[in-house]
Structure formats: C-alpha cells, structure tokens
TORTIMI-38943 format. One line per 3 residues: their letters; for each residue x, y, z of C-alpha. Coordinates in steps of 0.5 Angstrom, whole numbers. Each point is the difference from the previous one (the first is absolute). Layout:
BEGIN
A = X Y Z  ...
***
This chain:
BEGIN
MCG = 63 -15 -71  4 6 1  -5 4 -4
QEN = -5 -2 5  4 1 6  1 7 -2
KKM = -7 1 -1  -1 -2 7  5 5 3
SVQ = -3 5 -4  -7 -1 3  2 -1 7
NTV = 4 7 -1  -6 3 -3  -4 -3 6
QNL = 5 3 5  0 7 -3  -8 0 0
TQA = 0 -2 7  4 6 2  -4 5 -5
CIE = -6 -2 3  2 1 7  2 7 -2
IRQ = -6 1 -4  -4 -2 6  4 6 4
TLD = -2 5 -5  -7 -2 0  0 1 7
SVK = 1 8 -1  -5 0 -6  -7 1 2
DQQ = -3 2 -7  -3 -6 -4  2 2 -7
ERE = 7 1 2  1 -6 4  -3 -4 -7
KII = 5 4 -4  6 -2 5  -2 -8 -1
LKH = -1 1 -8  7 3 -1  2 -6 4
IKA = -4 -5 -4  2 3 -7  7 -1 2
YAD = 0 -7 1  -6 -2 -5  5 1 -7
SNL = 5 -5 3  1 -7 -4  1 -3 6
SIN = -5 -5 2  0 -6 6  1 -7 -2
DFQ = -7 -4 0  -2 -5 5  3 -6 0
KGL = -4 -6 -3  -3 -5 4  -1 4 6
EWF = -7 -1 4  -5 5 0  -6 2 4
NVS = -7 4 -2  2 -1 -8  -2 -6 -4
EGL = 7 0 -3  7 3 1  1 7 -2
SFQ = 5 3 -4  2 7 -2  0 -2 -8
KHL = -7 -3 0  -4 2 6  3 7 2
SGK = 2 3 -6  -3 7 0  -1 0 7
LIV = 2 4 6  2 -5 5  1 1 8
LDF = 5 -6 2  -1 -1 8  6 -4 2
FTY = -3 -3 7  1 -6 5  -7 -2 3
CCI = 3 0 7  2 7 0  -4 5 4
NCM = 2 6 -5  -2 -4 -6  -7 -1 3
HIL = 0 8 1  0 2 -7  -5 -5 -2
PDL = -6 5 1  4 5 -4  0 -5 -6
DAL = -7 -2 1  -2 7 -1  5 1 -5
EKK = -3 -5 -4  -8 2 1  2 7 -3
YTV = 4 -2 -6  -2 -7 -3  3 -5 -5
SNG = -4 3 -5  3 7 2  7 -3 -2
LVV = 2 -1 7  2 -7 3  3 -2 7
VGV = 4 -6 1  2 -3 6  7 -3 0
HSA = 1 -4 6  7 -1 2  0 -4 6
KFS = 4 1 6  -1 -6 4  0 -7 -3
NEK = -7 -2 2  -2 6 -5  3 -3 -6
DSA = -6 -5 0  -5 2 -5  -5 -3 4
KIL = 1 5 6  1 6 -5  -7 -2 -2
SAV = -3 0 7  3 7 1  -3 2 -6
QRY = -7 -2 2  1 2 7  2 7 -2
NIS = -5 1 -5  5 1 -6  -3 0 -7
HPV = 5 2 -4  5 -5 -4  6 -2 5
VND = 6 -4 -2  4 -5 4  7 2 -1
AKH = 3 -5 5  7 1 -3  0 8 0
SMW = 1 0 -7  -4 6 -2  3 3 7
NDI = 7 -1 -2  -1 2 -7  -2 7 2
GIV = 4 1 6  -6 0 6  3 1 7
CWP = -6 -1 5  -7 -1 1  -4 3 -2
SLV = 2 4 -7  -4 2 -5  2 1 -7
LLG = -4 4 -6  1 -2 -7  -2 3 -6
PKG = -3 -3 -6  6 -3 -3  3 -3 7
QPL = 4 6 1  1 2 8  -3 7 2
VVL = -1 0 7  3 -4 6  -3 1 7
IGE = 3 -4 6  -4 -1 6  -7 2 2
GHR = -4 6 1  1 3 -7  -8 -1 -2
EEL = 0 8 -2  6 -1 -5  -2 -6 -3
FLY = -7 3 -2  4 6 -3  5 -4 -4
VKV = -5 -5 -3  -5 6 -1  5 4 -4
ALA = 3 -6 -3  -7 -3 -3  -1 7 -3
YFK = 7 1 -3  0 -7 -3  -7 1 -2
SLN = 1 6 -4  6 -4 -4  -5 -5 -2
QLS = 4 -5 4  -5 -3 5  -4 -6 -2
GHS = -7 -2 4  0 -7 -2  -2 -5 5
IPL = 5 -5 4  -2 -7 2  -2 1 7
KPA = -3 -6 4  -1 2 7  3 -5 5
QHL = -6 2 6  -4 -5 -3  4 -6 3
LPA = -1 2 7  -5 -4 4  -7 1 -3
SRS = -4 1 6  2 7 4  -4 -3 6
TLL = 6 -4 2  7 3 2  4 3 -5
FPG = 8 1 2  -1 1 7  5 4 3
KVH = 0 -1 8  -3 -4 6  -1 2 7
AFY = -3 -4 6  -3 3 5  -6 0 6
SSK = -6 3 -1  -4 3 6  -3 -6 1
GDE = 6 -4 1  0 -4 -6  6 0 -6
KLA = -1 3 -6  4 1 -6  0 7 -4
VSD = 3 -1 -7  2 5 -5  -4 -3 -7
TGN = 5 5 -3  -2 -2 -7  -7 1 1
NRI = 1 7 4  -3 -2 6  1 -3 7
LVM = -4 -6 3  -1 -2 7  -1 -8 1
NSQ = 1 -5 5  6 -6 -1  -5 -4 -4
GKV = -1 5 -5  -7 2 1  0 8 -2
EHI = -4 4 5  2 7 -3  2 2 -7
IGG = 3 7 1  0 4 -7  -1 -2 -7
CSP = 3 -3 -6  1 7 -3  6 4 3
GFK = -2 7 3  2 4 6  -7 1 4
DGI = -1 0 7  -7 -3 3  -4 -6 2
FHI = 3 -6 -3  -4 -1 -7  2 7 -1
ARF = 7 1 2  5 -1 -6  8 -3 1
NAP = 5 0 -6  5 -6 1  0 0 7
QGV = 6 -5 4  1 0 7  -5 -1 5
FGE = 0 0 8  -6 -2 4  -1 2 7
DDI = -7 -1 4  -5 2 -5  5 5 -4
IYV = 4 -1 -6  5 4 -3  2 0 -7
ADT = 6 2 -4  -4 2 -6  6 0 -5
ENH = -2 3 -7  -4 5 4  6 2 4
AIR = -4 0 6  -1 -4 7  -8 -1 1
QID = -4 -3 6  -5 -5 0  -5 0 6
LVR = -4 -6 0  -5 2 5  -2 6 -4
KCV = 1 -3 -6  4 6 -3  7 2 -3
STL = 4 6 1  6 3 -2  6 1 6
AGT = 5 2 -5  2 2 -7  -3 4 -5
GVQ = -2 -5 -6  6 3 -4  7 -3 0
GHD = 5 5 5  7 1 -1  1 2 8
YSG = 6 -3 3  -2 3 7  -7 1 1
GKL = -3 3 7  -7 2 -3  -6 -2 3
GQD = -3 -6 -3  -4 1 -6  4 6 -2
QPL = 7 -4 0  1 -3 -7  3 -7 0
SSP = 3 -5 -5  -2 -7 -1  -1 -2 7
WDV = 1 -8 -1  -1 -2 7  -3 2 7
VKY = 1 -2 7  -2 3 7  4 0 6
KSI = -3 4 6  -3 6 -3  4 1 -6
IFI = -1 -3 -7  6 -2 -3  0 1 -8
ANA = 5 -4 -5  0 6 -5  3 -4 -5
GTH = 0 6 -5  5 4 4  4 -5 3
QIW = -2 1 7  -4 -2 6  -5 6 2
GYF = -5 0 6  -7 2 1  -1 3 7
LND = -7 -2 3  1 4 6  5 6 3
STW = 7 -4 0  7 0 2  4 -4 -5
WTK = 8 -1 0  0 7 4  -5 4 -5
LYN = -7 2 2  -5 -2 -6  -7 3 1
SKT = -6 -4 -1  -2 -2 -7  7 2 -3
CAS = 3 -4 -5  8 0 -1  6 -4 -2
IVG = 4 -3 6  5 -5 -4  4 1 -6
KGK = 2 6 -3  -3 -2 -7  6 -2 -4
EEN = -1 -7 -3  6 -4 4  1 -5 5
RNN = 4 4 5  -1 -1 7  1 5 6
CYA = -1 1 7  -4 6 -2  -7 -2 -3
HAA = 0 7 -5  7 -2 -2  -1 -7 -3
SLA = -2 -1 -7  -5 -5 -2  -2 -4 -7
QPS = -8 0 -1  -2 -3 7  -6 -4 -1
GLT = -2 -4 6  0 1 7  -1 -3 7
IAE = 1 1 7  4 -5 5  -3 3 6
EFD = 4 -5 4  7 4 -2  -3 7 -1
ELY = 2 -1 -8  -3 2 -6  2 -5 -6
FAD = -1 2 -7  1 -3 -7  4 4 -4
SES = -2 -2 -7  5 3 -5  6 -2 5
SAL = -2 -7 1  0 1 7  -3 -1 7
RKV = 2 6 4  -3 2 7  0 7 4
ALS = 1 0 7  -7 3 3  4 3 6
NGK = 5 4 -3  -1 0 -8  6 -4 -2
VSA = -1 -3 -6  4 -7 -1  1 -6 -5
ACG = -4 -7 2  2 -4 -7  1 1 -7
ADR = 3 5 -5  7 2 0  5 4 5
NPS = 1 5 -6  -7 5 2  0 2 -8
NLH = 0 -7 -3  -7 -1 -1  1 -6 -5
CFG = 2 -5 6  -5 -5 0  -1 -8 -1
DVD = -3 -6 4  5 -2 5  -1 -1 8
GKQ = 4 1 5  2 6 5  0 8 -2
YEV = 3 2 -6  2 -7 -2  -8 -1 -1
KLQ = -3 2 -7  -7 2 -1  -4 2 -6
HPL = -4 6 1  -4 -2 6  -7 4 1
GVA = -3 -3 6  2 -1 8  -3 -3 6
WDK = 2 -1 7  -2 -6 3  0 1 8
EKK = -1 -7 2  7 -2 -4  3 7 1
IVW = 2 0 -8  -1 4 -6  -4 -3 -5
LAD = 2 2 -7  -3 0 -7  6 0 -5
TYN = -5 2 -5  4 -1 -7  3 -7 3
HKI = -7 -2 1  2 -3 7  -2 2 7
KKF = 6 0 5  1 1 7  5 5 4
DPS = 3 -2 7  2 6 4  3 -4 5
TGT = 5 -3 -5  0 5 -6  -2 -6 -5
CTT = -5 0 -6  -2 -7 -2  -5 -2 -6
VYG = -6 -3 3  -6 0 -5  0 0 -7
CDK = 5 -5 -3  -5 -5 -1  -3 2 -7
STA = -6 -4 1  -2 6 5  4 5 -3
FNE = -1 7 1  0 6 -5  2 6 2
PSG = -2 0 7  -1 7 3  -3 0 7
LAV = 0 -4 6  -4 -1 7  1 -4 6
SLN = -7 -3 2  -1 3 7  0 -7 3
GTQ = 7 -1 -3  -2 -6 -3  1 2 -8
LYV = 2 5 -5  -4 4 -4  3 1 -7
ADT = -2 5 -5  2 -4 -7  -1 6 -4
NNH = 1 -3 -7  -4 -6 2  -6 5 2
SIK = -1 -4 6  1 0 8  4 -6 2
SIN = 0 -3 7  6 -4 3  -1 -4 6
FET = 7 0 4  -1 -7 3  -1 -4 -7
GYI = 3 5 -5  -7 -1 -4  -1 6 -5
HTI = -7 1 -1  -4 5 -4  -5 4 3
PVE = -7 0 -4  -2 7 0  -8 0 1
LPK = -3 7 -2  -7 2 3  -6 0 -5
VKQ = 2 5 -6  -4 7 2  -1 6 -5
TDA = 6 4 3  5 -6 -2  -1 1 -7
DST = 2 5 -5  -8 1 -2  -6 -4 2
ERF = -6 -2 -4  -7 -2 3  -6 -3 -4
SSE = -5 -5 1  -4 -6 -3  -5 -5 2
INE = -1 -7 0  -5 -5 1  -1 -1 8
AGG = 1 -7 0  7 1 -2  4 -2 -7
KLV = 6 3 -3  3 6 -2  5 1 -6
ITF = 4 6 0  4 3 -5  3 7 -1
DFE = 1 5 -6  5 6 1  0 7 -3
FTS = 7 4 0  1 7 1  6 4 0
GLK = 4 -4 -5  0 -6 4  -1 -7 -2
INT = 0 -7 2  7 -3 1  -1 -7 -4
EAP = 6 -3 3  -1 2 7  -4 -5 4
QKW = -7 3 1  -3 -3 7  -7 0 3
SIV = -1 -2 7  -7 -1 4  -2 0 7
LPD = -7 -3 1  -6 0 5  0 -6 5
GWN = -3 -6 -3  1 2 -7  5 -4 -5
AQK = 4 2 -6  4 -5 -5  6 5 2
LIG = 2 5 4  5 3 -4  1 0 -7
DLN = 2 4 -6  -4 4 -4  -1 -5 -6
TPI = -4 -4 5  -7 2 2  -2 0 7
SVD = -4 -5 2  -4 0 6  -5 -5 3
VPN = -6 4 4  -3 -4 5  -8 1 2
IYQ = 0 7 2  -8 0 1  1 2 8
KVE = 5 6 -2  -3 6 1  6 4 -2
AQT = 4 0 -6  6 -4 1  7 3 -3
LFI = 5 -3 -4  7 3 1  4 -1 -7
TLD = 7 3 0  3 1 -7  8 1 -1
LVV = 2 3 -6  6 2 -4  -1 5 -5
CKT = 5 4 -4  1 7 -3  5 1 -5
SEC = 6 -1 4  -2 -2 7  -5 -6 3
IPK = -4 2 6  -3 -5 5  -8 1 1
KLV = -4 -3 5  -8 1 0  -5 -3 5
VNL = -7 -2 -3  -5 0 5  -6 -5 -3
QVK = -6 0 4  -5 -6 -1  -7 0 2
GKS = -5 -6 -1  -6 1 -4  -5 -5 -1
DAP = -1 1 -8  8 1 -1  3 -5 -4
AKV = 4 -6 3  6 2 -4  3 7 -1
FIV = 5 2 -5  3 7 2  5 4 -5
RKL = 2 6 4  3 6 -4  6 4 4
KIF = 3 6 -1  8 0 1  3 7 1
***
C-alpha cells in the first residue's frame, strides 16, 4: 500500500511539474517563428520525460465505456500507443470547445499511426455520472473516440488533475509527457503529437494495432427525419396572426417551423453541419440552439458556428448577422456583426431594437444592435455587436454595474417586459439570475451560493433565493399571464416556476416518472397563455403541458414530403407496370466507396411516401424487408406517378459512424404490355 501511495504521489508531482513546464514552453514558442526550431524545443522536452520509468495506473476495472466493445487497458489495448487523455465533463463549454481540435487530430493521426484519444469523463454534476446521460452526450457531440465513465474520479485523483478540460499526453509505456489545461491549445497539441510520434517511431516503440472500436452513434434514433436532441423552442405570431413554433433541431443541424399540432411548414438547413447563407435548402447550421421568432423573422443562436443567423420566412432565406464562423476570444466586442467573433452563443431574445445573446463561451451576455442605439448611456451604431453584461470571468458575482458582474455559462434568456428585466439561466452556477434593463444591475433570483466563486453548489431543493438548489438549468420562459418565470431545471429533469413577487422557486412538473423529462433544455409559453412547450432534449421531442389539466403531451412532428434537398443524395429511376395495376417489390443493393461499410449492428431503415390511392404493406421498415406496393389501375394516368423512398443508413469507417440519408424517386408508368408484378433491385453507390 505504501508503494502504491508513493507511486501516486510521484505521478501527481510529475503532472504538476509538466503543467508548469508546458506553460513555460508555450511562452517560449510564442517568440519562436521557425518551425524547425519549435520542433527542436518540443523534442527536447519529450526526450526529457520519455525515459521515465514512471507510468500512470491503469483504468479501474468495472468502469463503463462508450465507443468500444470492451473496456480498454494500458497493458492489453494501449501499449505501444501515444495516448491523449481528455479529462472532461459534458456540461462544460470549455470542454466542448476542444472537441473539434481532438476530431481534427484524430483525422490527421489515426490509431494505425499509433495515436489513441481517450475521453475520461469526470463528472461535475451528479446527473452527469449516469452512463445513459453520458451516452447521449457522446452521441450529441459526435464523439467517436473511446470514452470512459470515471464517475468516482479515480483517474482524475491518481494523476492529480485540477480542472476541466485537461489534456494529458502519455508515451507508449504510459509515461506522462505533456499536460495542457483549458482550451485554446490546438497548435501546441498538434506539435507535441507530431514530434512525439516521430520520436517514438524512430525508437520502434509504437504499434499500429487496432483497438476494439464500436461507435455509439448507431444507438441514435434510426430516422433523421425526426427530431434529434432539440435544444430550444419559441412561440411567435406569424404575419398572418397565427401561432407558430420555431424549434432548433440541434442534432439535425436545422430549424423547423411548425404549428402547435406539429405540422412542419418550413425546414431550414440540412442534416449535415455547415456554415452557409442562402435559400432554405442551401443554408446550413451547426448545432443551433436558441431561437426567437417575431412576425416572419427568426433569430438563431448558431452555436457551433459561433454566429447569430436570421431566417426570413417571406423571402425564404438565411443570412448571418454576427459572427465569423470561427470561435472568438474577444471579451469586449464592438465590431460590425459579421466581423465580430463570438463564442458559443446559446440563446437569443429580442427586446426593442437589440438582440440579447447568451454568449456561453465567454460567460457573458452580448448585444446585437439592429439600429443606432444608446444603451446604458453608451452609443452603439447599427449592426454593432458587443459585450454588455459580464467581464468574462466564470463566477456567480452580482453587481450594480453590468460590466463588473461575472456569469457562469449563461444558456437561456427571457424578457419580463412588465418588470423591465432580463432573466437568464446561469447554468454552471446552477442559478436563475436577472438583469435590470433600466440600469444594468445584475442580481440573484434563486439558486447557487452566496460565495460567488462556488460553482459546485447544486441540488434539488425548492424555497427562496439561496436556499433553492438547482442543477445546471438551461431554459427559461416568461409567463406574462401568471407573471412568473418558467425554468427548465435540466439536470434534475424538472420544470419549475419562479415567482418574482414572493421570491420562491417551486417544482411543478417532472416528479411523475410516467411523464418524465430527460434533460429538458428549452421552454416557451403559448401565446394564449394556456400551455407550456418543452424541448425535451434527450427524449428527442417537443412536449406541451396544459396548465389547466396538467396533462403532458408529446407533439407528433409531421414533416412535409421528402424533397431532394432534404437528403445527402438523391437517386432517380423509373419502372413500368401493367396499366391495370399490380404489385411492385423493391429491394436495394449498395456499393460502398471511401472506406465505408454498412454497420450491421445499427438499424437501417426505409420509409415511403405514396401517390394518392396507392397502398403498401408497410410505410416504414428495415432494409431486410422488401418494399411491397399495391398499384391501382393507372390506365387513366398520362404522366408517371412518383414514389418517394427515404433510406436512413448508418455507415462506418474505421473509427466513426456516419448517418446517411438517401432519397430515391421512383417514377412508375402504366403500360399495356408490362407485367402486373414487378421486382426491382436497385444498386446505389454510397460515398
């Protein structure tokens, strides 16, 4: 036991020394421009730690893993590999910011090159210790590398990690080489990995053996025609005076506009992520969250594009108001919209001629000014985007002056116009807070701790102000009829209400497991004040709650007929059948390119939309089941009739699975001498 403790202390001391050494190297690299000189500095550092006999302890047995078919160990699976350990917790915005860096690293250096990235999930919140919730996060953020649920922080404590995110680079014998704390180290990380791979390869210490990858992406809902991790919902009047719902279909990288019964009228964007303005089917988003509609305009917090987008429902086009498409690190702002970088905008709300932005990545609230405006005595030109609340330090610090306050990952916004106040869900402090719009004073509503630096004060307790305990709330909505704030207490899976007149916060919905929510993240009150809409994120649904009866109803989302532009690709072909009618039997064969192959463990689905009067044994099925269609008498039909077949596939490369949606347009025409029963086998190429 004494030997184990001594080893643990030695590893912790080494990690602590590495942390400081890497900070000093970063300062040196900033002044060195020559790439060869930079690599020499890194190589000298790698050599200094490569010969150490000190290796970290293996992962504890019995931990739950994701994206692999069995738990990994250093001796069995990772020996001879350069390993990047990513210590993260899925609520953390800074942890989310380094995922694109890791994804790019894995694309450049693969397992066969000798590199393995392992996510060590070390939960902050109790909800995050639940493996089912981690699985949802792995799917939501498209993490393809192995992830372990280290709920008791065993690896965290063994190594001596102190904050999220932390990256630890290990050599092929498990020896610590590099420690990078926080985000923003992409260039350094790539440089360390490049030099280390070359060095250990020269010593013949690297192995190209595979590891038992089994991506979790195939456990997602089979059809991407439905909602996937919806983030926010907002109710608004259209120009015709009727209620519409704007829904951020976050996992599908698109915005849906539908009525309260779920009939979708507009699909804006596509399933694949991107950053593109233009007409609806050309425009692309990347994990959009906040939505705010007014008349025929919808404002969108396009989170992973770090931008604010505008949807014009009349012109049917998307434009960018603010953001460059790349994460920024500016804490002041003041540039014109498209020149002003943002950092993970999570929600938006419009008040007069200003769009408030929950800029979660810098722990601030920003403003985009639609017109020349004077705000809290300062003049802003039209189309300017700037920080207006919070100094950027992650705290729960209130202040009479907006710029002197500190926020902790603001993620939900709503305006209480009757009180001239902006309420926001301060997720990392587990609090509901407010800003006086008259003078900028930031104050507490409920939750969190009196100590502004304590961001670990959470739970599930009703009451007043600081006796209230919440757990990572993400959504808020002002109810003008009841004069209360509805709050999505996300990690407690409950909907609560805050009454400004009494200062009390009480649980209203979510206690009954039969109507359980799963990390609800967005809320909206219906325009007639009779119901509450909930973006029930991990249940992939929008729900409505009737205030009078308490009945909770899942809104059935009804999408329009599939068009070419909704799919990754479209195939067209034709067939003939006897004009008196008959039967079509359709099957598909696939040719894969680019190293893709079908995932035999994932559900591979088809669905079909038929012309009026046609029938099928099934409208939805799996690819092992042929599509059987009964064709009526089509003698009178002059033109061919078109069937729309949607194929929802999950195909895999070595280390990742990719959802693919194909639309097949089958045109069928009647002919007097054609057979009454037609068997069609169509070969499709998958890129």
